[in-house]
C-alpha positions in Angstrom: -14.7 -2.2 65.7 -12.1 0.0 65.4 -9.6 2.2 67.4 -9.6 5.4 65.0 -13.5 5.3 64.7 -14.6 4.1 68.3 -15.7 6.5 71.1 -16.5 7.2 74.7 -19.3 9.9 75.7 -18.0 11.0 78.7 -20.4 12.4 81.6 -20.8 15.9 80.4 -22.0 15.1 76.9 -18.2 15.2 75.5 -17.3 12.8 73.6 -13.7 11.3 73.0 -11.9 8.9 71.2 -11.5 5.3 73.0 -7.6 5.1 72.5 -5.0 7.6 72.7 -1.1 8.7 71.9 0.9 8.3 75.7 3.9 10.8 75.3 5.4 10.1 79.2 9.2 10.4 78.7 9.3 11.7 75.4 11.9 15.4 75.2 10.2 18.3 74.3 12.6 18.8 71.4 11.2 15.4 70.2 7.7 14.4 70.4 6.7 17.3 67.7 7.8 14.5 65.1 5.8 12.0 67.4 3.2 13.3 67.5 2.8 14.8 63.7 3.7 10.7 63.2 0.7 9.1 65.4 -1.7 11.5 64.1 -0.6 10.9 60.3 -0.8 7.7 60.8 -4.7 7.6 62.5 -3.5 8.7 66.8 -6.8 11.8 67.7 -5.7 11.8 71.6 -2.7 13.6 72.7 -2.2 12.5 76.3 0.7 14.9 77.7 0.6 16.6 81.2 3.0 19.5 83.3 4.8 17.2 84.4 6.5 15.8 81.3 7.5 18.9 80.5 6.6 18.1 76.9 3.4 20.6 76.4 4.8 22.3 73.6 6.0 20.3 71.7 2.4 18.6 71.5 1.5 21.8 70.8 3.7 22.2 67.4 2.8 18.5 66.7 -1.0 18.9 66.6 -0.3 22.7 64.8 2.3 21.2 62.2 0.1 17.6 61.3 -1.8 20.5 60.0 -6.0 18.9 60.8 -8.5 20.5 62.1 -8.5 21.6 65.7 -11.9 19.7 67.0 -10.0 16.8 65.0 -7.8 16.3 68.0 -8.6 15.8 71.7 -5.4 16.3 73.4 -5.8 16.2 78.2 -3.0 17.1 79.9 -2.5 17.2 83.7 -1.9 20.1 86.9 1.2 19.1 88.2 0.5 17.4 91.0 2.6 19.7 93.3 -0.1 22.2 92.8 -3.0 22.5 95.4 -3.4 25.7 95.9 -6.2 27.6 94.5 -3.8 30.3 92.7 -0.7 28.2 92.2 -3.4 25.6 89.9 -4.8 29.2 88.6 -1.3 29.8 87.0 -0.6 26.3 86.1 -3.5 25.4 83.9 -3.0 29.4 82.0 0.9 28.3 82.2 -0.3 25.0 80.0 -2.8 26.7 77.6 0.2 29.1 76.6 2.9 26.4 76.6 0.0 24.1 74.6 -0.2 27.4 72.5 -4.0 26.2 73.0 -7.3 28.3 73.0 -8.8 25.3 75.2 -7.4 21.9 76.6 -10.2 19.3 75.9 -9.3 17.5 79.0 -7.4 18.8 82.1 -6.8 16.3 85.4 -5.2 16.6 88.2 -2.3 14.4 87.7 -1.9 12.8 91.6 -3.8 13.2 94.9 -0.3 13.6 96.3 2.4 15.5 95.9 5.2 12.5 94.3 7.3 13.3 97.0 4.4 12.0 99.1 3.9 9.5 97.0 0.8 7.4 99.3 2.2 7.7 102.5 -1.2 8.4 104.1 -1.8 11.5 103.2 -5.2 12.5 101.3 -4.0 17.0 100.6 -8.3 16.9 100.9 -8.1 20.5 101.0 -5.7 21.3 98.5 -6.3 19.1 95.8 -10.4 20.8 96.2 -8.3 24.0 95.9 -7.1 22.6 92.7 -9.9 21.2 91.2 -12.2 24.5 92.5 -9.9 25.9 89.6 -9.8 23.4 87.0 -13.9 23.9 87.5 -13.2 27.8 87.5 -11.0 27.6 84.3 -14.1 24.9 82.6 -16.4 27.5 83.5 -14.6 30.3 81.2 -14.6 28.0 78.0 -10.8 27.8 78.7 -11.7 23.6 79.0 -13.7 21.3 77.9 -13.8 18.7 80.3 -11.4 17.8 83.7 -10.8 15.1 85.8 -8.4 13.6 88.0 -5.7 11.1 87.7 -3.6 8.5 90.5 -7.2 8.8 92.7 -8.7 6.6 94.8 -11.8 6.1 95.9 -11.7 8.1 98.6 -9.3 10.2 96.2 -12.9 10.6 93.8 -15.9 11.1 97.1 -13.5 14.0 98.0 -14.4 15.8 94.7 -17.7 14.0 94.5 -19.3 15.4 98.2 -17.9 19.1 98.1 -16.6 20.4 94.2 -20.0 21.3 92.0 -18.7 19.4 89.1 -18.5 15.5 88.8 -14.4 14.1 87.6 -15.0 13.0 84.5 -12.3 10.8 83.4 -9.7 8.4 86.5 -6.6 8.0 84.8 -5.2 5.2 86.5 -2.4 2.2 85.9 -3.6 -0.6 84.8 -3.1 -3.4 82.3 -2.7 -7.2 81.9 -1.4 -8.1 85.7 -1.8 -5.0 87.4 -5.7 -4.5 87.9 -7.6 -2.4 90.2 -10.6 -3.9 90.4 -12.0 -1.8 93.1 -10.5 1.2 91.2 -12.7 1.0 88.2 -15.8 -0.5 89.2 -16.0 3.1 91.8 -15.1 5.0 88.6 -17.5 3.4 87.0 -20.5 3.8 90.4 -19.9 7.2 89.8 -20.0 7.3 86.1 -16.5 8.0 85.4 -15.0 6.7 82.5 -11.4 4.4 83.8 -8.2 5.1 81.5 -5.7 2.9 81.1 -2.2 4.3 81.5 1.1 2.4 80.5 -1.2 -0.2 79.7 1.6 -2.9 78.2 3.8 -2.5 81.7 6.2 -0.2 81.2 7.0 -3.1 78.7 6.9 -5.8 81.8 5.3 -8.3 80.0 6.6 -8.4 76.9 8.0 -11.7 78.2 5.3 -13.0 80.6 5.0 -16.5 79.1 0.9 -17.0 78.9 0.2 -12.9 77.1 3.6 -13.8 74.1 1.8 -17.9 73.7 -1.9 -16.3 73.4 -1.1 -13.5 71.0 0.9 -15.9 68.8 -2.5 -17.7 69.0 -3.8 -14.4 68.2 -1.4 -13.6 65.7 -1.0 -9.9 67.1 1.8 -8.8 69.2 2.6 -8.3 72.4 1.1 -4.5 73.2 -1.8 -4.9 70.8 -3.7 -8.0 73.4 -3.2 -5.7 76.1 -4.9 -2.7 74.1 -7.0 -4.6 72.9 -7.8 -6.3 76.7 -8.0 -3.0 77.7 -11.2 -1.7 75.4 -12.9 -4.5 76.1 -12.5 -4.1 79.2 -14.2 -0.5 79.0 -10.9 1.8 79.5 -9.2 4.1 77.8 -6.1 2.6 77.1 -3.0 4.7 76.7 0.1 3.5 74.6 3.0 5.4 74.4 5.8 4.0 71.5 8.2 6.7 70.2 8.0 4.0 66.3 6.6 4.9 63.9 5.7 0.6 62.6 4.5 0.6 66.7 2.2 3.3 66.4 0.7 1.5 63.2 0.7 -1.3 64.8 -0.6 -0.2 68.4 -3.9 1.1 67.0 -4.3 -2.8 64.6 -7.0 -3.5 67.2 -9.9 -5.1 64.9 -9.8 -8.3 66.7 -11.6 -9.7 69.7 -10.6 -11.7 73.0 -12.7 -14.4 73.1 -14.1 -14.5 77.3 -12.8 -17.3 78.1 -9.2 -15.8 77.5 -9.6 -12.4 78.8 -10.4 -14.5 81.7 -7.2 -16.2 81.9 -5.8 -12.6 80.8 -7.5 -10.8 83.9 -6.3 -13.4 86.6 -3.1 -12.7 86.2 -0.6 -10.7 88.5 2.7 -9.5 88.0 4.2 -6.0 88.4 8.3 -6.4 88.7 8.4 -2.7 86.8 12.2 -3.1 87.2 14.4 -0.2 87.3 10.5 1.2 86.2 10.1 0.6 90.1 12.2 4.4 90.4 8.9 6.1 90.1 6.6 7.0 92.5 3.5 4.4 90.7 5.6 1.3 90.3 6.6 1.7 93.3 4.8 -0.8 94.1 3.4 0.8 97.2 
């Protein structure tokens, strides 16, 4: 089984590669070169967001690769602050323009809450339904092939499942060895929703964890490779980020199998110390 050829079918029949390239914190003027290098290495799934400020560069890198548009799966995310139909609709069109695409493969609501109000108890049910209706209409208009969410908890998903017209295809969440949101993943699976894992290497937080380092050495792979293989074997779609050509290539070399006992050991680990990255809402521990 290889990460280059393995795909997952979303609940609307769209096929998505099982591993993607994350582009968070890669500046717009640098991301085109990274995207092109990744596509040359074999990646066929690109993940960006309005909040990343690099959609234009991602689109430039895709075009510079010379690959056929239909051979590359492109995901972007609706700004977390877009909680009304008009602003969400305008933002969707803005992403199409920035990326330079006639159609986006997957678009997600980036967060159920605006970032300034992350996990403070308000779920923004009405606003998320407005944003979801905008995504549904854009999908019906042929602008988006699939739609989904990011950072949604089961209660947030239930709001869309109960009141929306289209079932979310994907929920992209923070998930990695040491911080495994089992309840969210189980709820996604129960509703036929694919879970994507952002920061699958814990934004670097696991690189010196002794158990993981020792196990990776035993398998003859790097820590990042072990982390990505873990996510794949758990049925998730990992989205590693790197700007290094060597690391980009290594993150695709996942043709090994973690033994069941080792999978259990990794799943039992608990850590979530993201150091200075705790300043970002998703790593804050809320």
